[in-house]
VOSEZA-755734 format. One record per residue (C-alpha): residue number from 1; residue in three letters; chain; x, y, z. Coordinates in pm, 1 decimal. Layout:
! residues N
rec nr:NUM	rest:Ala	kette:A	X:X	Y:Y	Z:Z
...
//
This chain:
! residues 100
rec nr:1	rest:Unk	kette:A	X:-1555.4	Y:9561.8	Z:15752.3
rec nr:2	rest:Unk	kette:A	X:-1307.0	Y:9302.2	Z:15862.2
rec nr:3	rest:Unk	kette:A	X:-960.4	Y:9377.3	Z:15802.1
rec nr:4	rest:Unk	kette:A	X:-925.3	Y:9070.5	Z:15605.4
rec nr:5	rest:Unk	kette:A	X:-1096.0	Y:9204.9	Z:15301.3
rec nr:6	rest:Unk	kette:A	X:-1029.6	Y:9378.5	Z:14948.6
rec nr:7	rest:Unk	kette:A	X:-669.6	Y:9461.6	Z:14924.9
rec nr:8	rest:Unk	kette:A	X:-543.8	Y:9243.7	Z:15164.9
rec nr:9	rest:Unk	kette:A	X:-676.3	Y:8953.7	Z:14982.8
rec nr:10	rest:Unk	kette:A	X:-583.5	Y:9081.8	Z:14672.0
rec nr:11	rest:Unk	kette:A	X:-206.9	Y:9104.9	Z:14758.6
rec nr:12	rest:Unk	kette:A	X:-191.9	Y:8776.8	Z:14943.2
rec nr:13	rest:Unk	kette:A	X:-322.7	Y:8613.3	Z:14637.3
rec nr:14	rest:Unk	kette:A	X:-79.6	Y:8804.5	Z:14435.3
rec nr:15	rest:Unk	kette:A	X:169.5	Y:8657.8	Z:14640.1
rec nr:16	rest:Unk	kette:A	X:61.1	Y:8311.3	Z:14612.9
rec nr:17	rest:Unk	kette:A	X:-53.3	Y:8311.5	Z:14266.0
rec nr:18	rest:Unk	kette:A	X:330.6	Y:8261.7	Z:14136.3
rec nr:19	rest:Unk	kette:A	X:420.0	Y:7998.8	Z:14365.9
rec nr:20	rest:Unk	kette:A	X:143.3	Y:7788.9	Z:14258.3
rec nr:21	rest:Unk	kette:A	X:85.9	Y:7455.9	Z:14260.7
rec nr:22	rest:Unk	kette:A	X:147.4	Y:7403.0	Z:14627.6
rec nr:23	rest:Unk	kette:A	X:-37.3	Y:7140.5	Z:14839.6
rec nr:24	rest:Unk	kette:A	X:-354.1	Y:7272.1	Z:14990.6
rec nr:25	rest:Unk	kette:A	X:-340.2	Y:7327.5	Z:15339.9
rec nr:26	rest:Unk	kette:A	X:-613.2	Y:7108.4	Z:15475.8
rec nr:27	rest:Unk	kette:A	X:-628.6	Y:6834.6	Z:15240.8
rec nr:28	rest:Unk	kette:A	X:-279.5	Y:6826.0	Z:15058.2
rec nr:29	rest:Unk	kette:A	X:-374.7	Y:6800.7	Z:14704.0
rec nr:30	rest:Unk	kette:A	X:-211.0	Y:7064.6	Z:14472.4
rec nr:31	rest:Unk	kette:A	X:-407.7	Y:7397.9	Z:14454.6
rec nr:32	rest:Unk	kette:A	X:-366.0	Y:7508.5	Z:14086.3
rec nr:33	rest:Unk	kette:A	X:-322.9	Y:7858.4	Z:13997.4
rec nr:34	rest:Unk	kette:A	X:-590.6	Y:7816.5	Z:13736.2
rec nr:35	rest:Unk	kette:A	X:-865.2	Y:8076.4	Z:13843.9
rec nr:36	rest:Unk	kette:A	X:-1153.4	Y:7842.1	Z:13716.5
rec nr:37	rest:Unk	kette:A	X:-1002.4	Y:7581.2	Z:14043.5
rec nr:38	rest:Unk	kette:A	X:-1121.9	Y:7830.6	Z:14269.5
rec nr:39	rest:Unk	kette:A	X:-851.8	Y:7879.1	Z:14518.3
rec nr:40	rest:Unk	kette:A	X:-836.9	Y:8105.8	Z:14858.9
rec nr:41	rest:Unk	kette:A	X:-568.3	Y:8218.1	Z:15064.4
rec nr:42	rest:Unk	kette:A	X:-629.8	Y:8040.0	Z:15440.4
rec nr:43	rest:Unk	kette:A	X:-511.6	Y:8112.9	Z:15778.1
rec nr:44	rest:Unk	kette:A	X:-273.5	Y:7830.1	Z:15902.1
rec nr:45	rest:Unk	kette:A	X:-411.5	Y:7934.2	Z:16227.8
rec nr:46	rest:Unk	kette:A	X:-762.1	Y:8077.7	Z:16273.0
rec nr:47	rest:Unk	kette:A	X:-778.9	Y:8459.4	Z:16311.2
rec nr:48	rest:Unk	kette:A	X:-1047.2	Y:8372.4	Z:16578.2
rec nr:49	rest:Unk	kette:A	X:-789.3	Y:8149.7	Z:16788.4
rec nr:50	rest:Unk	kette:A	X:-554.6	Y:8395.7	Z:16765.0
rec nr:51	rest:Unk	kette:A	X:-363.8	Y:8353.3	Z:16456.2
rec nr:52	rest:Unk	kette:A	X:-156.9	Y:8645.5	Z:16315.4
rec nr:53	rest:Unk	kette:A	X:-251.5	Y:8831.7	Z:15997.7
rec nr:54	rest:Unk	kette:A	X:87.1	Y:8832.2	Z:15807.6
rec nr:55	rest:Unk	kette:A	X:217.2	Y:8594.5	Z:15526.1
rec nr:56	rest:Unk	kette:A	X:363.1	Y:8361.3	Z:15819.7
rec nr:57	rest:Unk	kette:A	X:8.1	Y:8251.7	Z:15887.2
rec nr:58	rest:Unk	kette:A	X:-112.0	Y:8222.8	Z:15544.2
rec nr:59	rest:Unk	kette:A	X:-130.8	Y:7912.5	Z:15306.7
rec nr:60	rest:Unk	kette:A	X:-301.5	Y:7841.7	Z:14972.8
rec nr:61	rest:Unk	kette:A	X:-606.7	Y:7613.7	Z:15003.5
rec nr:62	rest:Unk	kette:A	X:-872.4	Y:7503.1	Z:14809.4
rec nr:63	rest:Unk	kette:A	X:-1189.9	Y:7719.5	Z:14764.5
rec nr:64	rest:Unk	kette:A	X:-1434.9	Y:7425.9	Z:14897.7
rec nr:65	rest:Unk	kette:A	X:-1153.8	Y:7312.5	Z:15174.1
rec nr:66	rest:Unk	kette:A	X:-1143.0	Y:7649.3	Z:15275.6
rec nr:67	rest:Unk	kette:A	X:-1538.5	Y:7703.2	Z:15303.2
rec nr:68	rest:Unk	kette:A	X:-1606.2	Y:7371.2	Z:15449.7
rec nr:69	rest:Unk	kette:A	X:-1392.1	Y:7504.5	Z:15731.6
rec nr:70	rest:Unk	kette:A	X:-1628.1	Y:7790.5	Z:15752.9
rec nr:71	rest:Unk	kette:A	X:-1578.2	Y:7967.2	Z:16078.3
rec nr:72	rest:Unk	kette:A	X:-1576.6	Y:7629.3	Z:16276.0
rec nr:73	rest:Unk	kette:A	X:-1316.5	Y:7769.1	Z:16539.3
rec nr:74	rest:Unk	kette:A	X:-1493.6	Y:8102.6	Z:16572.5
rec nr:75	rest:Unk	kette:A	X:-1828.7	Y:7980.1	Z:16647.1
rec nr:76	rest:Unk	kette:A	X:-1728.4	Y:7739.1	Z:16889.5
rec nr:77	rest:Unk	kette:A	X:-1536.6	Y:8002.3	Z:17076.8
rec nr:78	rest:Unk	kette:A	X:-1866.1	Y:8224.4	Z:17049.2
rec nr:79	rest:Unk	kette:A	X:-2106.5	Y:7967.1	Z:17159.4
rec nr:80	rest:Unk	kette:A	X:-1866.6	Y:7853.2	Z:17451.3
rec nr:81	rest:Unk	kette:A	X:-1953.1	Y:8205.5	Z:17594.0
rec nr:82	rest:Unk	kette:A	X:-2309.6	Y:8206.1	Z:17557.3
rec nr:83	rest:Unk	kette:A	X:-2543.1	Y:8084.3	Z:17839.5
rec nr:84	rest:Unk	kette:A	X:-2720.0	Y:7779.7	Z:17798.6
rec nr:85	rest:Unk	kette:A	X:-3100.2	Y:7823.2	Z:17714.3
rec nr:86	rest:Unk	kette:A	X:-3344.7	Y:7579.4	Z:17825.3
rec nr:87	rest:Unk	kette:A	X:-3498.8	Y:7377.6	Z:17558.1
rec nr:88	rest:Unk	kette:A	X:-3850.1	Y:7492.2	Z:17433.5
rec nr:89	rest:Unk	kette:A	X:-3967.1	Y:7120.6	Z:17545.9
rec nr:90	rest:Unk	kette:A	X:-3898.0	Y:7179.3	Z:17919.8
rec nr:91	rest:Unk	kette:A	X:-4094.6	Y:7523.5	Z:17907.5
rec nr:92	rest:Unk	kette:A	X:-4368.0	Y:7397.8	Z:17756.0
rec nr:93	rest:Unk	kette:A	X:-4403.5	Y:7108.4	Z:18010.8
rec nr:94	rest:Unk	kette:A	X:-4317.9	Y:7336.8	Z:18290.9
rec nr:95	rest:Unk	kette:A	X:-4646.7	Y:7550.6	Z:18185.3
rec nr:96	rest:Unk	kette:A	X:-4867.2	Y:7181.4	Z:18164.4
rec nr:97	rest:Unk	kette:A	X:-4911.4	Y:7254.5	Z:17756.0
rec nr:98	rest:Unk	kette:A	X:-4926.3	Y:6919.6	Z:17620.1
rec nr:99	rest:Unk	kette:A	X:-4771.2	Y:6856.8	Z:17289.5
rec nr:100	rest:Unk	kette:A	X:-4668.1	Y:7119.7	Z:17027.0
//
C-alpha cells in the first residue's frame, strides 16, 4: 500500500474541507465542499516527479480533473526506463510469415 492512502488522505481532506471553495489546481473552476461534487486532494508536483508529501504540495482538485491526469507523469517515467520492443509485424516478416 502506498503512503498516500487511508489516514493520510482523510487528514488532507479534513484540512482542506473548511477552506473550500477554492479554485481547482488543474482547471481553475471552484471546488465545492459538497460531497456529491466529488473532489480530491491532489499533488501540485506529482510524487513520481519528486514532489513532497506535505501540505505545501497539496491542493483541492475536482475528482474528474485529478483522475484525468491519472498517473501520466509516473507512466512516462516508467516507460522511459523500459527497453524498446520490436513490433510484432517486423518479427513476423523476419520469420517469413505473411499477414496475421
